[in-house]
C-alpha positions in Angstrom: 26.6 66.5 32.6 30.3 67.1 32.9 29.8 70.8 31.2 27.6 71.7 34.2 28.9 69.9 37.4 31.9 67.9 38.0 30.8 64.1 38.3 32.6 61.6 40.0 31.7 58.1 38.6 32.9 55.3 40.5 32.5 51.4 39.7 31.1 52.2 36.4 32.7 48.8 35.2 30.6 46.9 37.3 27.5 47.3 34.4 27.5 44.5 32.5 29.2 45.1 29.0 26.2 43.5 27.3 22.8 41.9 27.6 20.0 43.1 29.9 20.5 44.8 33.0 18.2 46.9 35.5 20.1 50.2 37.1 18.2 51.0 40.6 19.0 54.1 41.7 18.4 56.2 44.8 16.1 59.4 44.1 16.6 62.5 46.3 17.0 65.2 43.6 15.9 66.2 40.0 19.2 65.7 38.8 19.7 62.3 39.4 18.2 60.7 36.6 19.9 62.9 34.0 22.8 62.4 35.8 22.8 58.4 35.7 22.0 58.8 31.9 25.0 61.1 31.2 27.5 59.1 33.0 26.3 55.5 32.5 28.9 53.6 30.4 25.4 52.3 28.7 22.4 53.8 27.3 19.8 53.9 29.6 16.0 53.9 29.3 14.4 55.3 32.8 10.7 55.1 33.9 9.9 58.6 34.4 6.5 60.4 35.4 4.3 61.1 32.3 4.0 64.7 33.9 7.9 65.0 33.1 7.1 64.7 29.1 6.2 68.4 28.5 7.9 71.1 26.5 11.6 70.8 25.7 12.3 68.5 28.5 9.7 66.1 27.1 11.1 66.3 24.0 14.6 65.3 25.2 13.1 62.4 26.9 11.4 61.1 23.8 14.7 61.6 21.9 17.0 59.9 24.6 14.6 56.9 24.8 13.1 57.4 28.2 9.9 55.7 28.9 6.7 57.6 30.0 4.9 56.1 33.2 1.2 57.0 34.3 1.9 56.6 38.3 -1.9 56.5 39.0 -2.6 53.3 37.4 -1.2 50.2 36.5 0.1 51.7 33.0 0.5 48.5 30.8 2.2 50.3 27.9 5.1 51.4 30.2 5.4 48.0 31.9 5.4 46.7 28.2 7.9 49.3 26.8 10.2 48.3 30.2 10.0 44.9 29.6 10.6 45.5 25.7 13.9 47.5 26.6 15.2 44.2 28.6 14.2 41.7 26.1 16.4 43.4 23.5 19.2 43.5 25.8 19.0 47.1 26.9 19.4 49.0 30.3 16.3 49.7 32.2 16.5 52.5 34.9 14.3 52.2 37.9 13.9 54.6 40.9 12.4 51.6 43.3 10.9 54.0 45.8 8.6 55.5 42.9 9.4 59.3 43.6 11.7 61.5 45.2 12.1 61.3 48.9 15.0 60.6 51.5 16.4 58.1 48.9 17.5 55.5 51.8 15.3 52.7 49.6 12.9 52.4 52.9 9.8 52.4 50.9 10.6 50.0 48.2 7.8 49.3 45.7 7.5 45.9 43.9 8.0 46.9 40.7 11.6 46.4 40.3 11.6 43.0 41.7 8.5 42.6 38.8 11.0 43.5 36.2 14.2 41.7 37.9 12.0 38.3 38.0 9.9 38.7 34.9 13.1 39.3 32.5 15.7 37.6 34.7 17.9 40.7 34.6 20.5 41.5 37.0 20.1 44.4 39.2 23.0 47.0 39.7 22.5 49.6 42.3 23.4 53.2 41.8 23.9 55.8 44.4 24.0 59.2 43.4 25.1 61.5 46.2 25.6 65.3 46.4 22.7 66.4 44.2 20.7 67.8 47.1 23.1 69.3 49.4 23.2 72.8 48.1 20.8 75.2 46.1 21.9 76.7 43.1 21.8 80.4 43.1 20.1 80.7 39.5 17.8 77.7 39.4 17.0 76.2 43.2 15.9 73.0 41.9 19.4 72.0 40.8 22.8 72.1 42.5 25.0 75.1 41.9 27.0 74.8 38.7 30.2 73.0 38.7 29.7 71.2 42.1 30.7 67.6 42.5 27.9 64.9 42.4 29.0 61.4 43.1 27.6 58.4 40.8 28.6 55.1 42.7 27.5 51.7 40.7 27.6 48.5 42.6 28.0 44.8 41.8 25.3 43.5 40.2 22.9 40.8 41.6 20.1 38.6 40.9 16.7 39.3 42.7 15.2 35.6 42.4 16.1 32.9 44.9 17.0 30.3 42.0 13.5 28.6 41.9 12.2 30.6 39.0 9.1 31.2 40.9 6.9 34.4 39.8 4.2 34.1 42.4 3.1 37.0 44.7 5.2 35.7 47.8 8.3 35.5 45.2 7.8 38.8 44.3 7.7 40.0 48.3 10.6 37.8 49.0 12.5 39.1 46.1 11.8 43.0 47.3 13.0 42.2 50.6 16.3 40.8 49.3 16.4 43.7 47.0 16.1 46.3 49.9 18.6 44.7 51.7 21.2 44.9 49.0 20.1 48.4 47.7 20.5 49.6 51.5 23.9 48.3 51.9 25.3 49.8 48.7 24.1 53.1 49.9 25.9 52.9 52.8 28.7 51.7 51.1 28.6 54.5 48.6 28.4 57.0 51.4 31.5 55.4 53.1 33.4 55.7 50.1 32.6 59.1 49.1 32.6 60.7 52.7 28.8 61.8 52.0 
């Protein structure tokens, strides 16, 4: 990432140095996942749509420990793999909206809350800003080479309410709490970076 673009990483120290953690990031551009993988202070295992696991990109994804997920079903293999990453004290990366979009966390899915409540892992919000501002001349799907991309890590927080409940209601409540925290982090990251 540092060879092709100019990442500016803010708050990486906020990622716990050990133990399970979930990085929850906004997703507006193809570069978001690789940028977080390349700038995170710890190795990250993202849940990635299974369609991305083809050709050289697929080999790279497998080699770096990314987890393929079938978004059309409740993919038990992907769920188990994600929980295994957390159980072994690793870092799980999630785009909680499930796909690229406006990146404003408005359409948050329950998957992030499920993993956080089930594992007890703290969530670190991540904002990636600048990847979609301009298109590159050679590859339209990527920002221009050597352009600046900001990666802002926020304060870790627990998704649960302290009760230990893992019911559907607890999941819904946790999703609301998570959305508020992620939205606040994104607003703060935009203020910090001027984007």
